[in-house]
C-alpha positions in Angstrom: -55.1 -74.1 -141.2 -52.7 -71.3 -142.0 -52.3 -70.3 -145.8 -49.1 -70.1 -147.6 -48.9 -66.3 -147.2 -49.4 -66.9 -143.0 -46.5 -69.3 -143.3 -44.1 -67.0 -145.1 -45.0 -64.1 -142.6 -44.4 -66.4 -139.7 -41.0 -67.5 -141.2 -39.8 -64.1 -141.9 -40.7 -63.1 -138.2 -38.8 -66.0 -136.9 -35.6 -65.6 -139.1 -34.1 -62.6 -137.0 -34.1 -65.0 -133.8 -32.9 -68.3 -135.6 -29.8 -68.0 -133.8 -31.5 -68.9 -130.4 -32.4 -72.3 -132.0 -28.8 -73.0 -132.4 -28.2 -72.1 -128.9 -30.6 -74.6 -127.8 -29.1 -77.4 -130.1 -25.5 -76.4 -128.7 -26.8 -76.9 -125.1 -28.4 -80.2 -126.3 -25.3 -81.6 -127.8 -23.2 -80.8 -124.7 -25.6 -82.5 -122.3 -26.4 -79.3 -120.8 -29.9 -78.7 -121.9 -32.3 -78.6 -118.9 -36.1 -78.0 -118.5 -37.6 -76.5 -115.6 -38.7 -78.7 -112.8 -42.2 -78.2 -111.5 -42.7 -78.2 -107.5 -46.4 -79.1 -107.1 -46.5 -78.9 -103.3 -45.0 -77.1 -100.2 -41.5 -76.7 -100.4 -40.5 -78.6 -97.5 -37.7 -81.7 -97.0 -40.0 -83.9 -98.9 -42.2 -82.3 -101.7 -43.8 -83.4 -104.9 -41.7 -82.4 -108.2 -42.7 -83.4 -111.7 -45.4 -85.5 -110.0 -43.1 -87.5 -107.9 -42.4 -87.2 -104.2 -38.7 -86.6 -103.7 -36.5 -85.6 -100.9 -34.9 -82.1 -101.9 -31.5 -81.0 -101.5 -31.9 -78.0 -103.9 -33.7 -75.4 -101.9 -32.2 -72.4 -100.2 -35.0 -72.8 -97.5 -32.3 -73.6 -94.8 -34.5 -73.3 -91.8 -37.7 -74.5 -93.2 -39.5 -71.0 -92.7 -41.4 -70.7 -95.8 -43.9 -73.0 -94.2 -43.3 -71.9 -90.8 -46.9 -71.2 -89.2 -46.0 -67.7 -87.8 -44.9 -66.4 -91.4 -48.1 -68.1 -92.9 -50.5 -66.6 -90.4 -48.6 -63.0 -90.9 -48.9 -63.3 -94.6 -52.6 -64.1 -94.5 -53.2 -61.3 -91.8 -51.3 -58.7 -93.8 -53.3 -59.5 -96.9 -56.6 -59.2 -95.0 -55.4 -56.0 -93.5 -53.6 -54.1 -96.4 -54.5 -56.0 -99.7 -52.9 -58.2 -102.0 -50.3 -55.7 -103.4 -48.7 -52.3 -102.6 -49.9 -50.5 -105.8 -46.8 -48.3 -106.5 -43.2 -47.8 -106.3 -41.7 -46.8 -103.1 -41.0 -43.2 -104.0 -44.7 -42.6 -105.0 -47.1 -44.3 -102.9 -45.8 -47.5 -102.3 -44.1 -47.3 -98.8 -46.5 -48.7 -96.4 -46.2 -48.8 -92.8 -45.1 -52.8 -93.0 -41.9 -51.5 -95.1 -40.9 -49.2 -92.7 -41.3 -51.3 -90.0 -39.3 -54.4 -91.4 -36.4 -52.1 -92.4 -36.5 -50.6 -88.5 -36.4 -54.3 -87.5 -33.8 -55.5 -89.9 -31.3 -52.6 -88.8 -31.6 -53.6 -85.5 -31.1 -57.1 -86.1 -28.1 -56.4 -88.1 -26.6 -53.8 -85.7 -26.5 -50.9 -88.3 -28.1 -47.5 -88.5 -30.3 -48.3 -91.3 -31.7 -50.9 -94.0 -33.2 -50.5 -97.3 -35.3 -53.4 -98.9 -35.3 -54.1 -102.7 -37.2 -56.7 -104.8 -34.2 -59.1 -104.5 -30.6 -59.5 -103.5 -29.9 -59.2 -107.2 -31.4 -56.0 -107.4 -29.3 -54.9 -104.2 -26.2 -55.2 -106.2 -27.2 -53.8 -109.4 -28.8 -50.9 -107.5 -26.0 -50.2 -105.0 -22.7 -50.8 -106.6 -23.1 -48.3 -109.3 -23.7 -45.6 -107.1 -21.0 -46.5 -104.7 -18.4 -47.0 -107.5 -18.9 -43.7 -109.5 -16.7 -43.0 -112.6 -13.2 -42.7 -111.6 -13.5 -45.3 -108.5 -11.9 -48.6 -108.6 -13.7 -51.9 -107.6 -11.7 -55.0 -106.4 -13.7 -57.8 -106.6 -13.0 -61.8 -105.6 -13.2 -63.9 -108.7 -15.9 -66.1 -107.5 -18.3 -63.4 -106.6 -21.9 -64.0 -107.4 -23.4 -63.1 -110.7 -25.3 -60.1 -109.4 -22.1 -58.6 -108.2 -20.8 -59.0 -111.6 -23.9 -57.5 -113.3 -23.7 -54.7 -110.6 -19.9 -53.8 -111.6 -20.7 -54.1 -115.3 -23.3 -51.2 -114.8 -20.4 -48.9 -113.3 -17.9 -46.8 -115.2 -15.1 -47.6 -112.5 -12.1 -49.5 -113.2 -12.0 -53.1 -111.6 -9.6 -55.4 -110.4 -10.2 -59.2 -109.8 -8.3 -61.1 -107.3 -8.0 -64.9 -107.2 -10.8 -66.5 -105.2 -10.0 -65.9 -101.4 -6.3 -64.6 -102.1 -5.9 -62.0 -99.5 -2.1 -61.3 -100.6 -3.5 -60.8 -104.2 -5.9 -58.4 -102.6 -3.4 -56.4 -100.8 -1.4 -56.3 -104.0 -4.2 -54.8 -106.0 -4.8 -52.1 -103.4 -1.4 -51.3 -103.0 -1.2 -50.9 -106.9 -4.3 -48.5 -106.9 -3.2 -46.3 -104.0 0.7 -46.2 -105.4 -0.4 -45.1 -108.9 -0.5 -41.5 -109.9 -3.6 -39.8 -108.1 -4.5 -43.2 -106.7 -4.5 -41.8 -103.0 -7.8 -39.7 -103.9 -9.7 -42.5 -105.6 -12.9 -44.1 -104.3 -12.0 -47.9 -103.8 -14.6 -50.7 -103.0 -13.6 -54.1 -101.9 -16.5 -56.6 -102.8 -16.6 -60.4 -101.5 -19.5 -62.8 -100.7 -19.8 -63.6 -97.4 -20.6 -67.3 -98.1 -19.9 -68.4 -101.7 -23.1 -69.9 -103.3 -21.2 -72.6 -105.6 -18.6 -73.8 -103.0 -20.0 -73.1 -99.7 -16.9 -71.7 -98.4 -16.6 -68.6 -95.9 -14.9 -65.4 -97.0 -11.7 -64.5 -95.0 -13.5 -61.5 -93.7 -11.2 -60.4 -91.0 -8.2 -60.5 -93.4 -10.2 -58.7 -96.2 -11.5 -56.1 -93.7 -7.9 -55.4 -92.5 -6.5 -55.1 -95.8 -9.3 -52.9 -97.0 -8.9 -50.7 -93.8 -5.3 -50.3 -94.4 -6.2 -49.0 -97.9 -8.8 -46.8 -96.6 -11.2 -48.7 -98.9 -15.0 -49.3 -98.6 -15.9 -53.0 -97.6 -18.8 -54.3 -99.4 -20.3 -57.8 -98.4 -22.9 -59.9 -100.0 -24.2 -62.0 -97.2 -27.2 -63.7 -99.0 -26.1 -67.5 -98.1 -24.9 -66.3 -94.7 -28.0 -64.9 -93.4 -30.1 -67.1 -91.3 -26.9 -69.5 -91.2 -23.9 -67.7 -89.8 -23.6 -65.3 -86.7 -25.7 -65.4 -83.6 -29.6 -66.1 -84.5 -28.5 -66.1 -88.3 -27.1 -62.3 -88.3 -24.7 -63.3 -90.9 -20.8 -63.6 -91.4 -20.3 -59.9 -90.0 -21.5 -61.0 -86.5 -19.7 -64.3 -87.2 -16.5 -62.8 -87.0 -17.4 -59.9 -84.8 -16.9 -57.2 -87.3 -19.8 -54.9 -86.5 -18.9 -51.2 -87.4 -16.0 -52.2 -89.9 -18.0 -53.3 -92.9 -19.6 -50.3 -94.5 -22.1 -52.2 -96.8 -23.9 -55.5 -96.2 -26.2 -57.1 -98.6 -29.0 -59.7 -97.3 -31.7 -61.5 -98.8 -35.2 -62.4 -97.6 -35.7 -65.1 -100.0 -33.2 -68.0 -98.8 -32.8 -68.4 -94.8 -35.9 -66.0 -94.4 -38.1 -67.9 -96.6 -39.8 -65.1 -98.0 -38.8 -62.7 -101.0 -36.4 -59.9 -101.6 -33.2 -58.5 -100.3 -32.1 -55.6 -98.1 -28.9 -53.4 -98.3 -27.6 -52.6 -94.4 -25.4 -49.8 -93.4 -25.4 -45.9 -92.5 -28.5 -43.7 -92.8 -26.7 -41.8 -95.3 -26.4 -44.7 -97.5 -30.0 -45.6 -97.1 -30.9 -41.9 -97.9 -28.7 -41.9 -101.1 -30.2 -45.2 -102.3 -33.6 -43.9 -101.9 -32.8 -41.2 -104.4 -30.6 -43.0 -106.7 -30.7 -46.8 -106.8 -32.7 -47.5 -110.2 -34.3 -51.1 -109.0 -35.5 -49.2 -106.1 -37.1 -46.3 -108.0 -38.6 -48.3 -110.8 -39.9 -51.4 -109.2 -43.2 -51.7 -107.3 -42.5 -52.3 -103.7 -43.3 -55.9 -101.9 -46.8 -57.0 -101.3 -47.9 -56.5 -97.5 -47.9 -60.2 -97.2 -44.4 -60.5 -98.0 -43.2 -57.7 -95.6 -45.3 -59.0 -92.9 -43.9 -62.8 -93.4 -40.3 -61.2 -93.3 -41.2 -59.6 -89.9 -42.2 -62.8 -88.5 -39.0 -64.5 -89.8 -37.1 -62.2 -87.8 -39.3 -62.8 -84.6 -38.6 -66.7 -85.3 -34.8 -66.1 -85.9 -34.6 -64.4 -82.3 -36.8 -67.0 -80.7 -35.9 -70.3 -82.3 -32.1 -70.7 -82.1 -32.5 -74.4 -82.3 -33.5 -74.1 -85.9 -30.0 -73.0 -86.9 -28.5 -75.5 -84.3 -30.3 -78.3 -86.2 -29.4 -77.0 -89.6 -25.6 -77.3 -88.6 -26.1 -80.7 -87.1 -27.5 -82.0 -90.3 -24.9 -80.2 -92.3 -21.9 -82.0 -90.5 -23.7 -85.3 -90.7 -24.3 -85.2 -94.5 -20.9 -83.5 -95.2 -19.1 -86.4 -93.5 -21.1 -88.9 -95.3 -20.3 -87.7 -98.8 -16.6 -87.2 -97.8 -16.6 -90.8 -96.3 -18.2 -92.2 -99.7 -15.2 -90.5 -101.4 -16.9 -87.5 -103.1 -15.1 -84.4 -104.2 -17.1 -81.8 -102.0 -14.5 -79.0 -102.4 -13.6 -76.8 -99.6 -17.2 -76.2 -98.3 -17.7 -75.0 -94.9 -21.5 -74.5 -94.9 -24.7 -76.3 -95.4 -23.9 -75.5 -99.3 -21.9 -78.9 -100.3 -21.0 -79.1 -103.9 -20.5 -82.9 -105.4 -17.9 -82.2 -108.1 -18.6 -84.4 -111.2 -16.2 -82.9 -113.8 -18.1 -82.4 -117.1 -21.2 -80.6 -117.4 -22.9 -83.6 -118.9 -21.8 -85.6 -116.2 -23.1 -83.4 -113.6 -26.4 -83.5 -115.4 -26.5 -87.4 -115.6 -25.6 -87.6 -111.7 -28.7 -85.2 -110.9 -31.1 -87.2 -113.4 -30.0 -90.5 -111.8 -30.5 -89.3 -108.4 -34.1 -87.9 -109.2 -35.0 -91.5 -110.5 -33.8 -92.7 -106.9 -36.1 -90.0 -105.1 -33.6 -87.3 -104.4 -33.9 -84.1 -106.0 -30.5 -82.5 -106.3 -29.9 -80.1 -109.2 -27.0 -80.2 -111.6 -25.0 -77.2 -112.3 -22.5 -76.3 -115.2 -21.1 -73.6 -117.3 -21.4 -70.5 -117.3 -22.4 -71.0 -113.5 -19.1 -72.7 -112.8 -16.3 -73.9 -115.2 -17.2 -76.8 -117.3 -14.6 -79.0 -115.8 -15.8 -78.1 -112.0 -19.6 -78.8 -112.8 -21.4 -80.0 -110.0 -24.6 -81.3 -108.1 -24.7 -78.7 -105.5 -26.6 -80.0 -102.3 -28.0 -77.9 -99.5 -29.3 -79.5 -96.4 -32.0 -77.8 -94.2 -33.3 -77.9 -90.6 -35.9 -79.7 -91.7 -34.2 -82.8 -93.1 -34.4 -85.9 -90.6 -31.7 -88.0 -90.0 -33.6 -90.8 -92.1 -33.9 -88.9 -94.9 -30.3 -87.7 -95.1 -29.3 -91.5 -94.8 -31.5 -92.1 -97.8 -29.8 -89.5 -99.6 -26.6 -90.7 -99.0 -27.7 -94.1 -100.0 -28.7 -92.8 -103.3 -25.5 -91.2 -103.8 -23.4 -94.3 -103.0 -25.6 -96.2 -105.6 -25.3 -93.5 -108.4 -21.8 -92.3 -107.6 -20.5 -96.0 -108.3 -22.5 -96.3 -111.2 -21.1 -93.2 -112.9 -17.5 -94.0 -111.5 -17.5 -90.8 -109.5 -16.3 -93.0 -106.3 
């Protein structure tokens, strides 16, 4: 049992962090406090979460690749051959033949000169954006871009302009303002957008954005995290979807969503890759992917090229589920992809909707402020290629029951 001296020391140690307890209490008061749900099985369309088997609508595992036999076998074989870890950062002794092979395959798959892999899609943005927008540059960014883009912008000394979501006229006006200002003709300008917006599920107006950027001689930078494996031929992404190859300078993709494994990559010119190798801080100061990760990602590309029916099934399920939610009368925003938000309004109501769905055997997480505006809090659903029609009908029945209980429909 602690004596009085130990208790006083503990109290003094906690005092500087006392404000954190206040933040927790505020979250609880607003109905936004959440504990982490624990997955206790493979992440398939049905899995065990917190001891209960549920149908999950909250995974980014669009194509079910994280449990695909080819990926599992590749990961096991690579571990046996190369070991559990890489042992170092890429610039010292952490670049393995598997990393180079993966980057070459990704470059071919994306129809670019070169790619460079990072530990995550988040670190792609925090690594690449500061290099592409040096001091004196201007960044023009969509208002609903992902948090990793926002943080990447914050790491720069560039000026920034935020245009209203998907408003290409406002983008053009911002670009004209930059170029028409004194010295504006010589400034580096970077236009950044998500390819698919992660909270609303809509697709960027890339042809118009690219045209506006070209008129202003600006760099076009697209984060394709939620388009990779979903849009385009064999899941090549939004650039392929709109046939904009050669016109988008920088593409960011993830290896942890539809690809089913872990990591991210920046795709573009060979020159871009070389500069990132020398200056991108997450790349320089983080240990490289374990061999199993690189090998599984290589296997995922094989699957994307050999099994296009997975993507077809994903879109069949998407159309069915989206139509069902709309028919029930839920507000699903402007979604065009497998990401379909169910707008509840307040954060507390979104969390209540999520909790009640879980009780009905459906796992769909609530999302509130600061991820989305509080009055647009939601349960974000993502269907996958693995869901059966019966499972989706069960989910719709649960949404109908709980939606009526909470007066959302």
